[in-house]
C-alpha positions in Angstrom: 0.0 0.0 0.0 1.4 3.4 -0.9 1.7 6.2 1.5 -1.0 8.2 -0.3 -3.5 5.4 -0.2 -2.7 4.7 3.4 -3.4 8.3 4.4 -6.8 8.0 2.7 -7.7 5.1 5.0 -7.4 7.0 8.3 -10.6 7.7 10.1 -11.4 9.7 13.3 -14.4 8.3 15.1 -16.1 10.7 17.5 -18.9 9.8 20.0 -19.4 10.3 23.7 -20.3 6.6 24.2 -17.1 4.6 24.6 -18.9 1.3 23.6 -20.1 2.8 20.4 -16.7 4.1 19.5 -15.1 0.7 20.2 -17.7 -1.1 18.1 -17.2 1.2 15.2 -13.4 1.0 15.6 -13.4 -2.8 15.5 -15.5 -2.9 12.3 -13.4 -0.3 10.5 -10.1 -1.9 11.5 -11.5 -5.2 10.3 -12.0 -3.5 6.9 -8.4 -2.2 6.9 -8.8 1.4 8.2 -6.5 3.0 10.7 -8.8 4.5 13.4 -8.3 7.3 15.9 -10.8 7.9 18.7 -12.3 11.0 20.4 -15.0 11.1 23.0 -15.9 14.8 22.8 -15.3 17.8 20.5 -12.2 19.0 22.3 -10.5 15.6 21.9 -11.6 15.5 18.2 -10.0 18.9 17.5 -6.8 17.7 19.3 -6.7 14.5 17.3 -7.2 16.4 14.0 -4.3 18.7 14.9 -2.0 15.8 15.8 -2.0 14.3 12.3 -3.5 13.7 9.0 -7.0 12.3 9.2 -8.7 11.8 5.9 -12.2 11.0 7.1 -14.1 11.9 10.3 -17.1 9.9 11.5 -19.4 11.5 14.0 -21.8 9.1 15.6 -25.0 11.1 16.5 -28.0 9.8 18.4 -30.4 12.6 17.3 -32.7 12.5 14.3 -31.0 13.9 11.2 -32.9 16.5 9.3 -34.5 15.3 6.1 -32.6 16.3 3.0 -34.2 19.0 0.9 -33.9 19.9 -2.7 -33.8 23.6 -2.0 -33.0 25.7 1.0 -35.9 26.6 3.4 -37.8 29.8 2.8 -37.0 32.7 5.0 -39.3 33.3 7.9 -42.3 35.5 7.3 -43.1 38.5 9.5 -45.9 37.9 12.0 -48.9 40.3 11.6 -50.8 41.4 14.7 
């Protein structure tokens, strides 16, 4: 594997649940990725500054907004 392709296989996994990060890490390593971990935003920024990370995976529990074909309309003024 060349250095360039190796760099493209580095992933930073960010989540506040340690079990989730470990689960994701094991699966990604099984698929040949080099994985760094962070458990909060501060750690994630530190890991990004430490070295080249090609991808960042943020595990999020909340409901993601539905994709839209166009940006939402601006709010209308309320008449009283």
